[in-house]
N, C-alpha and C positions, 0 to 999 in steps of 0.2 A: 552768805552765798556769793556775794561779789568778791570777797577776799579769796574764797576757794577757787573761783573761776580764774582770778588773776594769777594765783599760785599755779594752777593747772596749765595756764597759757605759758607762764615763765618756764615751767618744767618742760613743756613740749619744745620750747625754743632751745633750752639747754641740751635736750636730747638730740635735736637736729644739728646743733653745733658740734657735739661730740661725734655724731655719725659722720659729719663732713670731715672732721679732723682725721679720723681713722680711715675713712675712705681714701683720703689723700695719701696717708701713710701706706695703705695697701698698694696704691698705684706706684709709689716709689719703689716698692719691692717687686714690682712687675707681676703681681699676683692677680689673676683674673678669676671671675666666677666660673665654676665648672660648666663646660659646654657638652661634655660627653660622659666621662666617668672620672671618679677620684683618682684612679690609677693613672690616667692620661695626664691629669694636672700635676700629680706628684712627680711623675717621670719628667715632665716638661720643665718643672721649676726646681728640681732637686739641687742642681748646682747653685742656683741663685739663693735658695733657702739656706743652704749650708754656709754660703758666704755671708749672708746677711745676719743669720742667727748666731754666728760664732762669737759675736761681740756682746753677748748678754752682760748686763751689769751684775757683777757677783761680789759678794763679801764673804770672807771666811771668819767664823767665830770658833775659836779654839774651845771656849767654854760659854755656854748659854744655859739659862734656866728657864724652861718653858712651863707655863701654867695654864691648865684647862679648868673652866667652870661650867657646870651643867645644871640646869634648873630641874629639880625633882618634882614631878607632878605636872610638868608642862604639857605633855602629850594629851592627857585627859582634859586639862583645862582648855587647851587649844581647840579641841574637838567641839567645844560648846560656845566658841566665840566666832565673830566675824573676822575675816582677814585684816580689816582696818583696825579693829580692836587689838588684835594680836600684835600688829606692827607698832601701834602707838604705845602699848604697855611695855613691850620689850625695849623700845627706844628709850622710854622714860627710865627704866631700870638700868639699862646699859650705860646711860649717862653718868650714873653714880660710880660705876666701875671705871669709866673713862677718867673721872676725877681722881680716883685712887691710882690709876696708872701714872698720871702726872705727878701725884704726891710721892710715889715710891720709885719713880724714874724707870718705869717699864715701857715697853713698846707694844702697843696693841696690834696684833696681827690681823685678826678678823673675827667676825661673828658668823656662825653657821647655825641658822635656826635659833635654838635657845642656848647654844654653846658660845662661850666667850673665851678667846685665846689670846694670851699676851706672853711677852718674853722679857727677861732681864739679861742684857748683854751689851757689848759695844760693837762697833763696826770696824772691820779690818779689810782693806782691799785685797782681793785675791792675788794681785800681782806683787804684793809685798810679803807673801808667805815665807820667803826665805829669811826674813828678819824676825826672829823669835821674840824680840823685845816688844814688838808691836802688839803681841797677844797679851801683854801684861799691863796694859794701860790702866785697868781697874782690877782689883783683886777678885779672884774667882768667888771667894767667900761673900763678897759684896753683892754679886748677882743673886746668889742663892738666898741671902738674907733679905734682900729687897723683895724677892718673889714671895718669901714666907710671910713677911710683914704685910704685903698686899693681900695675901690669902686670909690672914687673920682679920684684916679690916673688911674683906669681902663677906666673911661669915657674919660680921656685925651689921651687915646691910639686910639680913634676912627679914627683920621687921618691915623694912621698906618694901621688900619683895612681896611680902604677904599683904601689905596695905594696897599696893598697886594692883595686884592680881585679885584682891578682895577674896583671899582664900588663906586661912591660917595654917593649912596643911602644906603649903608650898615651902620648898627648902632648896638648898644647893649642895652639890658635891664638888670638891676641889682635888685636883691631882697635880703634882709637881715632879719634874725630872730634869736632870742636868746632864749635858753632853755637848759634843761638837756639832756645829751646824754650818750650813751655807745658806745665805740669803741673797735675793736679787730679783730682777725682773726678767721673767721668761717671755720673750717676745712672741706674739701670737698673731696669726693672720686671720683668725676667726673670732677674736674677742679682744676686749680692752686689756692691755698689759697691766699687771698689778704686782706690787712688791710682796714676795712670799718667802717663807723659810722652808728648808728641805733637810732631810736626814732622819735617821732612825730615832733621834732624840724626840722628834715630834710624835712619832708613833708610840713610843713608850710613855710620853707625857699624857697622851690620850688614854692609854690603858690605866695609868695611875688614877685618872679621874673616873673611868667607867667601873673600876673595881673598888672605888672608895665607898663611903657610906654617907647618907644624908646628914648634912651639918658637920662633915668632917673634912680635914685636910690630910691627904695621904701623900707622902713623899717617898721617892726612891732612895736606895742606898747611896748612889753617888751624890745626891743632894744632901743627905744626912751627913756624909763624910766631910762635906765642906762646912757645915754649920755646927757640928757637935762640939767643937772647941771654941766657938765664938761666944761672945757675951750676949746672950739672948734673953728675952723676957718671956719666953714661953717654954712649956715642957714638951718633951718628945718621948713618945712611948713606942717601943718595938711592937710591930704587928706580926702576926704569924705569916709564914711564907705564902705569897699569893700566886696563883697560877695565872700567868700572863700569856695571852694568845700570841703565838709565834716566838715566845721567849722561854716558856716553861716556868719553873718556880723562881720567884724573885723576892728578896727580902725588902720589906717596906716598913714605914713608920708613920705614926699619926702625930700631928702637932696638937697638943692639948691645952685646955684652959685659956683660950684667947680672951674669954670674957673678963679676966682679971686685968687686961691691958687695953684700956679704951683707946680708940683712934685719936689722932691729933686734930682731925677735922672738926671745926667748930660748927659748921652749918647743920650737921645732923647729930650732934652729940646727944641731944635730948632723947632722940630715938634709940641711940645705942645704949644709953643708960638703963633702958628698960629691957635690954636683951637678956635672955636666960638660956645660955648655950651650955649644954652638958658635955663632959669629956667623952672622947671616942674610945670605945673599948675594943 
């Protein structure tokens, strides 16, 4: 109990410090709390906002491979748990995915509920877009392969997922898509700024996950085109055309038989050895 109270007090102090930091930032932007209506405030500060927000930190990514993971069965499980239990369990599981991000050189974007989002790409400053050579610092194929290898290892964490959630029916879906992106920090006067990725690539990547199957890795055609001629240790099977919201019919593929290729991580190899993952059909 003493430790819990100390942690709570420290957390409150950190929150106060953050609030003070960004309150000071807001004052620098000359943004005041609404006194009458939002229209008045926007009109009053329109010029100042345009001037201050025009220098957002931006990076252009000619090619990036985004990966979405969703926990199948989470909604029903969550409805039977306390919020603290939900947070602790997700945190414990996501730490395994964080380690895989480091192993495969991916950038973790965010977690939204039970969804885990990461990306394989490099950073190129927007002001250097005229120099095409900067977009080729790393092969496009490398991004896609890194993401696919991460996906394979993430499937092999399913036994860990089931153990943490104490439910053998729990599973994950994985979706991968490749395309151009812009990333950066969109400054905000109402919340703490954070690093984000933008573009249609993110939307399609999310659709690849939502239309995938439990225990499967679904990749889009652009991702497939990058890895089909590469030396890979996994099998790729053509899927039927999938109806993607906002896109229509799209050709997709499943990465199969990842169980034949154990992860290089030593810390949980013993758990992976017991995995029994069936090919996606």
